[in-house]
C-alpha positions in Angstrom: -41.3 -3.6 78.1 -43.6 -3.6 81.2 -43.5 -0.6 83.6 -41.8 -1.1 87.0 -44.3 -1.7 89.7 -43.4 1.5 91.6 -42.8 3.9 88.6 -44.8 7.1 88.7 -47.2 7.8 85.9 -46.1 11.2 84.8 -48.9 11.8 82.3 -51.5 10.9 85.1 -49.8 13.4 87.5 -49.8 16.1 84.9 -53.5 15.5 84.3 -54.4 15.9 87.9 -52.3 19.0 88.3 -54.1 20.5 85.3 -57.5 19.5 86.8 -56.7 21.0 90.2 -55.5 24.2 88.5 -58.8 24.4 86.6 -60.8 23.8 89.8 -58.8 26.5 91.6 -59.5 28.9 88.8 -63.3 28.2 88.9 -63.3 28.7 92.6 -61.7 32.1 92.2 -64.3 33.0 89.6 -67.2 31.9 91.9 -65.5 33.8 94.7 -65.3 37.0 92.6 -69.0 36.7 91.6 -69.9 36.3 95.3 -67.9 39.4 96.2 -69.7 41.3 93.4 -73.1 40.2 94.7 -72.3 41.0 98.3 -70.9 44.5 97.4 -73.9 45.3 95.2 -76.3 44.1 98.0 -74.6 46.3 100.5 -74.7 49.3 98.3 -78.4 48.9 97.6 -79.2 48.2 101.2 -77.4 51.4 102.2 -79.3 53.3 99.4 -82.6 52.1 101.0 -81.5 53.3 104.4 -80.2 56.6 103.0 -83.6 57.4 101.2 -85.6 56.9 104.4 -83.1 58.8 106.5 -83.0 61.8 104.2 -86.8 62.1 104.1 -87.0 61.7 107.9 -84.4 64.4 108.4 -86.3 66.7 106.0 -89.5 66.2 107.9 -87.8 66.8 111.3 -86.3 70.0 110.1 -89.6 71.2 108.7 -91.6 70.6 111.9 -89.0 71.0 114.6 -90.7 74.0 116.1 -94.2 72.5 116.1 -93.4 68.9 117.2 -94.1 69.3 120.9 -96.9 71.8 120.5 -98.8 69.4 118.1 -98.1 66.2 120.2 -96.5 64.6 117.1 -93.7 62.1 116.7 -91.5 61.8 113.6 -89.9 58.6 112.4 -89.9 56.9 115.8 -91.2 53.6 114.3 -90.5 53.9 110.6 -90.9 56.6 107.9 -94.0 58.2 109.4 -95.5 61.1 111.4 -97.7 60.2 114.3 -100.3 62.2 116.2 -101.9 61.1 119.4 -105.6 60.5 119.2 -106.5 62.4 122.3 -105.5 65.5 120.4 -107.5 64.5 117.4 -110.7 62.7 118.5 -112.8 62.4 121.6 -112.8 58.9 123.1 -114.9 56.6 120.9 -115.6 59.3 118.3 -114.5 59.7 114.7 -115.1 63.4 114.1 -112.0 65.5 114.0 -111.6 68.0 116.8 -111.5 71.6 115.6 -108.1 72.1 117.1 -106.7 69.2 115.0 -108.2 70.7 111.9 -106.2 73.8 112.6 -103.1 71.6 112.9 -103.8 69.8 109.6 -104.3 73.2 107.9 -100.7 74.0 108.7 -99.1 70.6 108.7 -100.4 68.8 105.6 -99.5 71.3 102.8 -96.0 71.5 104.1 -95.8 67.7 104.5 -97.0 67.2 100.9 -94.3 69.6 99.7 -91.7 67.2 101.2 -93.6 64.2 99.6 -93.5 65.8 96.2 -89.8 66.7 96.6 -89.2 62.9 97.0 -92.0 61.5 94.9 -89.6 59.5 92.7 -88.8 57.4 95.8 -92.4 57.2 97.3 -95.1 54.8 96.2 -97.8 55.5 98.8 -98.9 57.8 101.6 -101.0 55.8 104.1 -103.2 57.5 106.7 -103.5 54.9 109.4 -106.0 55.0 112.3 -104.8 53.0 115.4 -106.7 52.3 118.6 -105.8 50.7 121.9 -107.3 47.3 122.6 -109.7 48.8 125.1 -113.5 48.8 124.5 -116.1 49.0 127.2 -118.2 45.9 128.1 -117.2 43.9 125.0 -115.4 40.6 124.3 -111.8 40.8 122.9 -113.1 39.7 119.5 -115.9 42.2 119.4 -113.6 44.9 120.7 -111.2 44.3 117.8 -114.0 44.4 115.3 -115.6 47.6 116.7 -112.1 49.3 117.0 -111.5 48.3 113.3 -114.7 50.2 112.3 -113.8 53.2 114.5 -110.2 53.4 113.2 -111.4 53.1 109.6 -113.8 56.0 110.1 -111.1 58.1 111.7 -108.6 57.5 108.9 -111.3 58.2 106.3 -112.3 61.4 108.0 -108.7 62.6 108.1 -108.2 61.7 104.4 -111.4 63.5 103.5 -110.4 66.6 105.3 -106.9 66.9 103.8 -108.4 66.4 100.3 -110.6 69.5 100.9 -107.6 71.7 101.9 -106.6 74.5 99.5 -103.4 72.8 98.3 -101.7 72.7 94.9 -103.2 70.8 92.0 -100.1 68.7 91.6 -100.5 67.6 95.2 -104.1 66.6 94.6 -103.1 64.6 91.5 -100.5 62.7 93.4 -102.9 62.1 96.3 -105.6 60.6 93.9 -103.3 57.8 93.0 -101.1 57.4 96.1 -103.0 58.4 99.2 -104.9 55.7 101.0 -106.7 55.3 104.3 -106.5 52.3 106.6 -108.2 51.3 109.9 -105.7 49.3 111.9 -107.7 48.7 115.0 -105.4 47.4 117.8 -103.2 45.4 115.5 -100.2 47.5 116.2 -100.4 48.6 119.8 -97.5 50.5 121.5 -96.0 48.9 124.6 -94.1 50.2 127.6 -90.6 49.1 128.5 -92.2 46.5 130.8 -94.1 45.0 127.9 -97.5 46.3 128.9 -99.8 48.1 126.4 -99.6 51.9 126.5 -103.2 52.7 125.6 -102.6 56.5 125.3 -99.8 56.1 122.8 -101.6 53.2 121.0 -104.5 55.6 120.1 -103.0 57.5 117.3 -103.2 58.6 113.6 -100.2 58.1 111.4 -99.1 59.5 108.1 -96.9 56.6 106.8 -94.7 56.8 103.7 -94.0 53.7 101.7 -90.9 54.0 99.5 -90.3 52.1 96.2 -86.5 51.8 96.8 -86.7 48.3 98.2 -88.8 47.1 95.2 -86.3 48.7 92.8 -83.5 47.0 94.7 -85.1 43.6 94.3 -85.7 44.1 90.6 -82.1 45.3 90.1 -80.7 42.5 92.1 -82.6 40.0 90.1 -81.1 41.6 87.0 -77.6 40.8 88.3 -78.3 37.1 88.4 -76.7 35.1 85.6 
């Protein structure tokens, strides 16, 4: 007998109900996976911030008394210690001033102790020489090139000096594979609140720490992917 024109197809309805239940279940699974990813991402991001924060706090505690006397800043623009060039070099020169050598004699062995205490989280210690964009009677292009040369010599001379300090052999071993020197020229000048270059603060030498926590995070996060 033929079905009435308006009779509901019960089997078809049950099929669509089962399909919708399955889709709802899949959506819940995908939502759960997304929540797990987000939670894991947040925890790893917090771990990265915690590592840098803990090292910075350790450096600040260690050099709290000398900070102003040595014209140094700590972690103001990353995981680094910065010294103003006017206290390190004469204008346009790359030889360390005697007074800064005295500072390095005190600073660097103590700094390296902190580095070694956290060496599992640190990949590199960069000595960076920075200049202002100023250079007398030169074009902007030539000024940048000449300042690159100057900043490279300055960072090299700082690195050479700290290698000659009477520090522990384990520090020397770590430095041979993780300490580098870089001439940054005026590529990273410091600006005032009005947006103008601050040439005095731009001329500086920085001891910048590069952690491996972010790289570990990327590798671990990839491992979470299905």
